[in-house]
C-alpha positions, 0 to 999 in steps of 0.5 A: 286324215283321209290318206291316213284312214285309207292306209289302214283300209278305211275308205280304201279303193275297192276291186271287183272282177267280172268273168265272161263265164264262171263255168269252166273246164281245166285248161280253158281260158276265160276273158274277164275285166277288173273294176277298180273304184277309188276310195276317199284319197288317192292311192298308188296301186302297185299291181292287180293280181289273181290267185286261183285257189282250192283246198286239199285234205293234208296227211295230218287230217286238216284242210289246207288252201293252196294256190293253183295259179297266180298272175298279174294283170297290170303294172302300177297306177294311181286311183283317185278318190271316187275314180272308176277304172276298168282293166281287161284281162284273161285267165287260163285254168291249169290242167290240174285244176280240180273239178268242183264236184263232191267236197271240192271248191275252186275260187278266184281271188283278185287283189290290189297291191297297195303300199301301207294299206289293207289289201282289198280283195274280191273272191269269185267261186268257179264251177269247174266241169269235166273236159270232154274226155273226163266227162266220158270217163265219169259217164262210162264208170256209172253206166257199167254199174257204179254210182258216184259217192264222193270226191275230194282233193288229197295231199300227194306228191305224185301224179300231179304238178300240184301238191294234191290229187283229186279222187273220185269215189264210186260205189258198186250198184250192179250185183256183179260188182257188189260181190267183189268190190266195196269201192272204185276210185278214179284219179285223173292226171291230165297231160297236154294232148291225152288224159291219164287216169288211175283206176283202183278197186277195193276188193272185198275181203276174202281168204285170198286177200287175207293171205296176200294182204292185198285188197287194193289193185290199180292200173293206169289207163291212157284215155285217147278218145271220148267215145263212151261206148268204147270206154265202157267196154275198155273200163269193164275189161280193165276192172275185171282184170284187177280181181 
């Protein structure tokens, strides 16, 4: 009876993943170990697998879950009743992994692939923080007179290997910007050794924008350093040129 019950998920093996750190940045690797505990009957585990997931706002208006990265930790093995086994592994966050800021969440699912059984899973929420260059950019934007307002992942087929891009929205706090723009938007496109980003301003409506039909202007910028002062001067100049 025990093997029958375990085949439908009752008394089945369980899995738990422990990460050395749950605070990571895109491109970073983390060591972890997977703890597997046997259930009420022997079970053949085909593999242990990982799914790094997030969600994005689709063009239809709802949120969709997507897998950023997937990996396999082990080959098949048998877990005996009440047996405890531990497996070391590591995971690298792809550079397109979004930052968990605003309305963005990232989580790691660990699963046991067991024939004819409910798939036991473990879910760990991650905190994804900016890389040095990303952090310098976000800091520079705020220091020149903008305040972070929102961030979300939105469906896109460009700028990224993922089916989405992450948008960071800022509101002007300095009177010089408030007179000319409603919002500043930043999108990162991480490369191997450099960071590309798109800066977009939503210009306030005026006779000029009404005539041209264009109130949004953007420019791509390559970030080659993390010098906050130089970034502030460069961003201020580039944003001014968009008006």
